[in-house]
LOVEXVO-127755 format. One record per residue (C-alpha): residue in one letter; x negated, z negated, y; residue number from 0. Coordinates in nm, 4 decimals. Each point is the difference from the previous one (the first is absolute). Layout:
REC   residuo          u          w          v   num
REC         A          X          Z          Y   NUM
...
END
This chain:
REC   residuo          u          w          v   num
REC         M   -10.2075    -7.7513    10.1569     0
REC         E     0.0842     0.4006     0.0112     1
REC         K     0.3476     0.0686     0.1529     2
REC         G     0.2215     0.0649    -0.2809     3
REC         T    -0.1842    -0.1482    -0.2813     4
REC         V     0.2358    -0.1236    -0.3199     5
REC         I    -0.0956    -0.3471    -0.0880     6
REC         L     0.1050    -0.1243    -0.3446     7
REC         V    -0.0055    -0.4079    -0.0379     8
REC         T     0.1328    -0.1786    -0.3109     9
REC         G     0.1121    -0.3457    -0.0079    10
REC         A     0.1515     0.0732     0.3454    11
REC         A     0.2265    -0.2752    -0.0101    12
REC         G    -0.2891    -0.2278    -0.0800    13
REC         F    -0.2149    -0.2387     0.1931    14
REC         I    -0.2838     0.1979     0.0957    15
REC         G     0.1959     0.3406    -0.0735    16
REC         S     0.2754    -0.1033     0.2381    17
REC         N    -0.2544    -0.0989     0.2963    18
REC         L    -0.2170     0.3150    -0.0518    19
REC         V     0.3504     0.2358     0.0144    20
REC         K     0.0562    -0.1970     0.3532    21
REC         R    -0.3313     0.0696     0.1525    22
REC         L     0.0211     0.3726    -0.1237    23
REC         L     0.2919     0.0129     0.1865    24
REC         E    -0.1104    -0.1726     0.2939    25
REC         T    -0.3091     0.1257     0.0679    26
REC         E    -0.0475     0.3510    -0.1587    27
REC         G     0.2709     0.2127     0.1978    28
REC         G    -0.0112     0.2849    -0.1850    29
REC         V    -0.0419    -0.0831    -0.3832    30
REC         R     0.3441     0.0211    -0.2476    31
REC         V    -0.0555    -0.2826    -0.2889    32
REC         I     0.2031     0.0167    -0.3198    33
REC         G     0.0590    -0.4028    -0.1042    34
REC         L     0.0227    -0.0159    -0.4117    35
REC         D     0.0724    -0.3509    -0.1576    36
REC         N     0.2254    -0.1031    -0.3103    37
REC         L     0.1272    -0.3107     0.2064    38
REC         N    -0.0937    -0.2183    -0.3154    39
REC         D     0.1782    -0.3959    -0.0359    40
REC         Y    -0.3490    -0.0894    -0.0998    41
REC         Y     0.0696    -0.2252     0.3048    42
REC         D     0.2898     0.0119     0.2882    43
REC         V     0.1551     0.3032     0.0302    44
REC         S     0.1325    -0.0522     0.3708    45
REC         L    -0.3220    -0.1012     0.0862    46
REC         K    -0.0609     0.3509    -0.0820    47
REC         E     0.2766     0.1476     0.1651    48
REC         A    -0.0487    -0.1767     0.3192    49
REC         R    -0.3716     0.1608     0.0600    50
REC         L     0.1576     0.3541    -0.0520    51
REC         K     0.2942    -0.1007     0.2177    52
REC         K    -0.2938     0.0017     0.2661    53
REC         L    -0.1285     0.3360    -0.0886    54
REC         T     0.2420     0.1792     0.2096    55
REC         D    -0.1375     0.3190     0.1153    56
REC         D     0.0871     0.4252    -0.1042    57
REC         R    -0.3070     0.0895    -0.0709    58
REC         F    -0.0043    -0.2816    -0.2840    59
REC         T     0.1783     0.0687    -0.3032    60
REC         F     0.0355    -0.2779    -0.3042    61
REC         I     0.0777     0.0783    -0.3834    62
REC         R     0.1207    -0.2440    -0.2383    63
REC         G    -0.2619     0.1063    -0.2922    64
REC         D    -0.2438    -0.0736    -0.2648    65
REC         L    -0.3698     0.0566    -0.0152    66
REC         A     0.0099     0.0273    -0.3646    67
REC         D     0.3161     0.2406     0.0316    68
REC         R    -0.2071     0.3334    -0.0796    69
REC         T     0.2528     0.2033     0.1264    70
REC         C     0.0936    -0.1904     0.3359    71
REC         M    -0.3383     0.0105     0.0709    72
REC         E    -0.0582     0.4029    -0.0738    73
REC         E     0.3288     0.0229     0.1997    74
REC         I    -0.1628    -0.2043     0.3173    75
REC         F    -0.2976     0.1987    -0.0428    76
REC         A     0.2012     0.3421    -0.0219    77
REC         Q     0.2186    -0.0336     0.3072    78
REC         Y    -0.2213    -0.2019     0.2429    79
REC         E    -0.3402     0.1354    -0.0645    80
REC         P    -0.1657    -0.3161     0.1345    81
REC         E    -0.3558     0.0683     0.1333    82
REC         I    -0.1042    -0.3821    -0.0043    83
REC         V     0.1433    -0.1995    -0.2768    84
REC         V    -0.0510    -0.4351     0.0655    85
REC         N     0.0931    -0.1240    -0.3631    86
REC         L     0.1076    -0.4082     0.0375    87
REC         A     0.2388    -0.0102    -0.2770    88
REC         A    -0.1369    -0.2070    -0.2583    89
REC         Q     0.1407    -0.3190    -0.2144    90
REC         A    -0.1700    -0.2620     0.1781    91
REC         G    -0.0843    -0.3678    -0.0389    92
REC         V    -0.2455    -0.1827    -0.2592    93
REC         R     0.1574    -0.2253    -0.2039    94
REC         Y     0.3181     0.2009    -0.0518    95
REC         S    -0.1858     0.2592    -0.2097    96
REC         I    -0.0750    -0.2875    -0.2517    97
REC         T     0.3861     0.0150    -0.0671    98
REC         N     0.1195     0.3309     0.1132    99
REC         P    -0.3050     0.2211    -0.1420   100
REC         D     0.2235     0.3349    -0.0756   101
REC         S     0.1285     0.0541     0.3773   102
REC         Y    -0.4227     0.0255     0.1305   103
REC         I    -0.0915     0.2623    -0.2619   104
REC         E     0.3449     0.1489     0.1056   105
REC         S    -0.0664    -0.0184     0.3705   106
REC         N    -0.3184    -0.0281     0.0661   107
REC         I    -0.1470     0.2178    -0.3099   108
REC         I     0.2616     0.2729    -0.0306   109
REC         G     0.1123     0.0238     0.3370   110
REC         F    -0.3684     0.0369     0.1677   111
REC         Y    -0.0639     0.2658    -0.2925   112
REC         N     0.3447     0.1948     0.1395   113
REC         V    -0.1405    -0.0304     0.3458   114
REC         L    -0.2958     0.1488    -0.1186   115
REC         E     0.0830     0.2590    -0.1906   116
REC         C     0.2516     0.1054     0.3010   117
REC         C    -0.2777    -0.0048     0.2163   118
REC         R    -0.1877     0.2346    -0.2095   119
REC         H     0.2684     0.2757    -0.0570   120
REC         S     0.0609    -0.0310     0.3687   121
REC         Y    -0.2913     0.2581     0.0820   122
REC         D     0.1708     0.2355    -0.2756   123
REC         G     0.0495     0.3638     0.1639   124
REC         G    -0.2634    -0.0666     0.2392   125
REC         K     0.1715    -0.2377     0.1798   126
REC         R    -0.1528    -0.2040     0.2520   127
REC         G     0.1027    -0.3343    -0.2139   128
REC         V    -0.1013    -0.3393     0.0742   129
REC         R    -0.2531    -0.0571     0.2099   130
REC         H    -0.0197    -0.3599    -0.0606   131
REC         L     0.1043    -0.2762    -0.2307   132
REC         V    -0.0439    -0.3506     0.1002   133
REC         Y     0.1300    -0.2293    -0.2825   134
REC         A    -0.0069    -0.4134     0.0074   135
REC         S    -0.2489    -0.1719    -0.2253   136
REC         S    -0.0587    -0.3836     0.0767   137
REC         S    -0.2390    -0.2652    -0.0661   138
REC         S     0.1000    -0.1355    -0.3261   139
REC         V    -0.1932     0.2580    -0.1208   140
REC         Y    -0.3474    -0.1868     0.0671   141
REC         G     0.1263    -0.2452    -0.2751   142
REC         T    -0.2410    -0.2403    -0.0719   143
REC         N    -0.2898     0.0977     0.2196   144
REC         K    -0.1902    -0.2503     0.1121   145
REC         K    -0.1844     0.2097     0.2774   146
REC         V     0.1250    -0.0564     0.3462   147
REC         P     0.1128     0.1546     0.2010   148
REC         Y     0.1463     0.2647    -0.2115   149
REC         S    -0.1294     0.3009     0.0817   150
REC         T     0.1420     0.3585    -0.1607   151
REC         Q    -0.3784     0.0958    -0.1005   152
REC         D     0.0837    -0.2928    -0.2722   153
REC         K     0.0512     0.0572    -0.3403   154
REC         V     0.3989    -0.0715    -0.0463   155
REC         D     0.0546    -0.0532    -0.3864   156
REC         N     0.0863    -0.3455    -0.0584   157
REC         P     0.3647     0.0045     0.0742   158
REC         V     0.2061    -0.3082    -0.1015   159
REC         S     0.3556     0.1718     0.0341   160
REC         L     0.1947     0.2762    -0.1259   161
REC         Y     0.0481     0.0680     0.3993   162
REC         A    -0.3569    -0.0322     0.0771   163
REC         A    -0.0552     0.2132    -0.2884   164
REC         T     0.2611     0.2549     0.0925   165
REC         K    -0.1806     0.0113     0.3616   166
REC         K    -0.3083     0.1154    -0.1014   167
REC         S     0.1421     0.2502    -0.2287   168
REC         N     0.1572     0.1557     0.3091   169
REC         E    -0.3587     0.0316     0.1189   170
REC         L    -0.1294     0.2109    -0.3081   171
REC         M     0.3066     0.2168    -0.0023   172
REC         A    -0.0383     0.1016     0.3619   173
REC         H    -0.3817     0.0596    -0.0459   174
REC         A     0.0626     0.2569    -0.3366   175
REC         Y     0.3056     0.1629     0.2216   176
REC         S    -0.2273     0.0302     0.2936   177
REC         K    -0.2980     0.1202    -0.2079   178
REC         L     0.2301     0.2364    -0.2117   179
REC         Y     0.2378     0.1466     0.2889   180
REC         H    -0.1993    -0.0738     0.2911   181
REC         I     0.2622    -0.2223     0.1253   182
REC         P    -0.1227    -0.2588     0.3035   183
REC         C     0.0699    -0.3451    -0.0759   184
REC         T    -0.0724    -0.3602     0.1510   185
REC         G     0.0444    -0.2757    -0.1530   186
REC         L     0.0853    -0.3520     0.2169   187
REC         R    -0.0454    -0.3230    -0.1765   188
REC         F     0.2288    -0.2358     0.1727   189
REC         F    -0.1091    -0.3915     0.0499   190
REC         T     0.3342    -0.2206     0.0095   191
REC         V     0.2345     0.1867     0.2195   192
REC         Y     0.2542    -0.2409     0.2081   193
REC         G     0.2219     0.0008     0.3047   194
REC         P     0.3593     0.0414     0.1149   195
REC         A     0.2572     0.1404    -0.1993   196
REC         G    -0.2865    -0.0443    -0.3430   197
REC         R     0.0480    -0.0475    -0.3600   198
REC         P     0.1808    -0.3294    -0.0926   199
REC         D    -0.1659     0.0331    -0.3643   200
REC         M    -0.3761    -0.0780     0.2041   201
REC         A    -0.0938    -0.3923     0.0425   202
REC         Y     0.0292    -0.0221     0.3398   203
REC         F     0.3846     0.1276     0.0301   204
REC         G     0.0410    -0.2481    -0.2959   205
REC         F    -0.1360    -0.3001     0.1455   206
REC         A     0.2106     0.0843     0.3279   207
REC         N     0.3492    -0.0302    -0.2146   208
REC         K    -0.1263    -0.2712    -0.2122   209
REC         M    -0.0929    -0.1616     0.3820   210
REC         V     0.3581     0.0271     0.1585   211
REC         K     0.1915    -0.0969    -0.3062   212
REC         G    -0.2169    -0.3133    -0.0201   213
REC         E    -0.1416     0.0668    -0.3180   214
REC         K    -0.3336    -0.0608    -0.1453   215
REC         I    -0.2728     0.2648     0.0202   216
REC         Q    -0.1993     0.1133    -0.2588   217
REC         I    -0.3795     0.0331     0.0891   218
REC         F    -0.2337     0.1416    -0.2650   219
REC         N    -0.3532    -0.1090    -0.1663   220
REC         Y     0.0806    -0.2792     0.2429   221
REC         G    -0.0398     0.1757     0.3093   222
REC         D    -0.3554     0.0774    -0.0486   223
REC         M     0.0884     0.3631     0.1060   224
REC         R    -0.1066     0.3076     0.2481   225
REC         R     0.1686     0.2769     0.1029   226
REC         D    -0.1003     0.3165     0.2295   227
REC         F     0.3760    -0.0323     0.1408   228
REC         T     0.0132     0.3705     0.2236   229
REC         Y     0.3086     0.0190     0.2512   230
REC         I     0.2344     0.3187    -0.0922   231
REC         D    -0.0832     0.1381     0.3603   232
REC         D    -0.3407     0.0156    -0.0935   233
REC         I     0.0570     0.1715    -0.3479   234
REC         V     0.2394     0.2372     0.1626   235
REC         T    -0.2735     0.1387     0.2743   236
REC         G    -0.2422     0.0185    -0.2288   237
REC         V     0.1874     0.2393    -0.2582   238
REC         V     0.1047     0.2040     0.3082   239
REC         K    -0.3931     0.0556     0.0860   240
REC         V    -0.0729     0.0319    -0.3786   241
REC         M     0.2722     0.2674    -0.0295   242
REC         E    -0.1248     0.2267     0.3297   243
REC         K    -0.3631     0.0428    -0.1472   244
REC         V    -0.0175     0.1723    -0.3539   245
REC         P    -0.3275    -0.1541    -0.1650   246
REC         A    -0.3056     0.2131    -0.0111   247
REC         E    -0.1078     0.1643    -0.3273   248
REC         N    -0.2254    -0.2433    -0.1876   249
REC         E    -0.3174     0.0665    -0.1703   250
REC         D     0.1994     0.1082    -0.2917   251
REC         G     0.1553     0.2662     0.2319   252
REC         V     0.3826    -0.2484    -0.0313   253
REC         K     0.1986    -0.0728     0.2915   254
REC         Y     0.0210    -0.3806    -0.1432   255
REC         K    -0.0274    -0.3291     0.2452   256
REC         I     0.0918    -0.3222    -0.0623   257
REC         Y     0.0468    -0.2645     0.2542   258
REC         N     0.0742    -0.3786     0.0473   259
REC         I     0.2495    -0.1234     0.2635   260
REC         G    -0.0500    -0.3578     0.0485   261
REC         N    -0.0027    -0.2449     0.2327   262
REC         H    -0.4159    -0.0900    -0.0783   263
REC         N     0.1098    -0.3629     0.0366   264
REC         P     0.1410    -0.2044    -0.2897   265
REC         E     0.1992    -0.3044     0.0573   266
REC         S     0.0344    -0.2692    -0.2332   267
REC         L     0.3509    -0.0352    -0.1464   268
REC         L     0.0710    -0.3727     0.1154   269
REC         Y    -0.0977     0.1076     0.3688   270
REC         F     0.2549     0.2924    -0.0603   271
REC         V     0.3048    -0.2794    -0.1471   272
REC         E    -0.1062    -0.2307     0.3302   273
REC         T     0.0498     0.3312     0.2668   274
REC         L     0.2896     0.1330    -0.1683   275
REC         E     0.0959    -0.3827     0.0505   276
REC         Q    -0.0078    -0.0500     0.3202   277
REC         C     0.1181     0.3743     0.1315   278
REC         L     0.3296    -0.0832    -0.2016   279
REC         M     0.0165    -0.3953     0.1750   280
REC         D    -0.0886     0.1949     0.3446   281
REC         A     0.2940     0.2399    -0.0827   282
REC         G     0.2158    -0.3151    -0.0639   283
REC         A     0.0566     0.1154    -0.3486   284
REC         I    -0.1316    -0.2827    -0.1888   285
REC         E    -0.0384    -0.3802     0.1704   286
REC         K    -0.3400    -0.0595    -0.2154   287
REC         P    -0.2186     0.1181    -0.2487   288
REC         A     0.0895     0.0774    -0.3673   289
REC         E    -0.0534    -0.2338    -0.3088   290
REC         K    -0.2950     0.1745    -0.1655   291
REC         E    -0.0513     0.0227    -0.4019   292
REC         F    -0.3802     0.1183    -0.1016   293
REC         L    -0.0250     0.2086    -0.3571   294
REC         P    -0.2743     0.1572    -0.1502   295
REC         M    -0.0602     0.4062     0.0246   296
REC         Q     0.2669     0.2234    -0.1202   297
REC         P    -0.0962     0.2813    -0.1812   298
REC         G    -0.1234     0.2866     0.1488   299
REC         D    -0.0361    -0.1531     0.3258   300
REC         V    -0.3137     0.0193     0.1702   301
REC         Y    -0.2417    -0.2773     0.1623   302
REC         Q    -0.0615     0.2295     0.3196   303
REC         T     0.0537     0.3121     0.1790   304
REC         Y    -0.2451     0.1109     0.2635   305
REC         A    -0.0096     0.3349     0.1158   306
REC         D    -0.3516     0.1974     0.1084   307
REC         V     0.1388     0.2519     0.2702   308
REC         E    -0.2837     0.1099     0.1124   309
REC         E     0.0797     0.4184    -0.0974   310
REC         L     0.2666    -0.0631     0.1876   311
REC         I    -0.1520    -0.0634     0.3235   312
REC         K    -0.2264     0.2726    -0.1030   313
REC         D     0.2510     0.2490    -0.0269   314
REC         F     0.2186    -0.0910     0.2232   315
REC         G    -0.1017    -0.2703     0.2466   316
REC         F     0.2540    -0.2636    -0.1443   317
REC         Q     0.1029    -0.2924    -0.1550   318
REC         P     0.2423    -0.2297    -0.0100   319
REC         K    -0.0064    -0.2835     0.2418   320
REC         T     0.3231    -0.1960     0.0159   321
REC         T    -0.0391    -0.4180    -0.0019   322
REC         L     0.2117    -0.1194    -0.3243   323
REC         K     0.1342    -0.2273     0.3152   324
REC         E     0.1462     0.2861     0.1568   325
REC         G     0.1301     0.1930    -0.3239   326
REC         L     0.1607    -0.3144    -0.1448   327
REC         T     0.1863    -0.0612     0.3249   328
REC         A     0.0992     0.3316     0.0117   329
REC         F     0.1479    -0.0029    -0.3775   330
REC         V     0.2019    -0.3434     0.1236   331
REC         K     0.1271     0.1363     0.3055   332
REC         W     0.1829     0.2626    -0.2447   333
REC         Y     0.0594    -0.2346    -0.2590   334
REC         V     0.2200    -0.2056     0.2197   335
REC         Q     0.1825     0.2994     0.1249   336
REC         F     0.0687     0.1664    -0.3065   337
REC         Y     0.0707    -0.2805    -0.1810   338
REC         S     0.2178    -0.1723     0.3290   339
REC         L    -0.1982    -0.3459    -0.0134   340
REC         R     0.0430    -0.2035     0.2491   341
REC         L    -0.2390     0.0391     0.2735   342
REC         K    -0.1280    -0.3023     0.2122   343
REC         A     0.1481    -0.0427     0.3440   344
END
């Protein structure tokens, strides 16, 4: 990226956001990064604070603020004039959207609308403005699609959770603003991101917590589920590559693109659990496999996720390659250290 480029990363204390900021500071010597996060308590705030503590660099400025606060957003754009915006802030989680829908509308709809409006007005007065808006979508937009692997060319009109509906809405809103105000936009559909310092609400983290406590773990749809698990370093590599390349105009004259970022290799839930168990046993964190309770599918869940990444390969020569064993080994190493668990001698 050009020296002096100002990059705004929202959700900078989040799992993907903090890793992205770290990568940018390590590999893009001349950039300045502005990080925004509201540090909400959807999950353990101390984990978010621990991520931020690792982002010690004079080129990084952290602002505690909320996407839904229009005044805050306008002040950030006015003061720092970001040229690249990466919107990763969102209320995440499928199941939480059933019990707390308001937070999804506030963050994922109103918050994203504020991002788009600020990008739109960044060109006011003849300014160069935002060169590229990259935003997080989700594999959840594929909903009940039966065709696999999931392609960005597929229709995604069947969301099965409010979370998925808000992410599809983000794609529609971005397209409209890209068409109307010539904002180059790229949406990224992430597939089951995992790794060290990840989100505690994700299944692998919850499983690890229960396993080390010797508690029974619950496995839904009787274990008959498949996920395209994608390691955090692969996700960040994909995001950085996308940031650097503004989409070409499509046949409608719109600089707009959507990519899947997934491992292109769905694994069974049972294999995933067995691999995590083995990694925890190898680290001395548990002594035996967990007791398991098999339950029906939960509302909002989907049977399978599976990314078609041909567009990512074609445009960037890149696709995620980290194996589940490699990724879970790295997660367990971090988990044992972070929570000061006993390591095998």
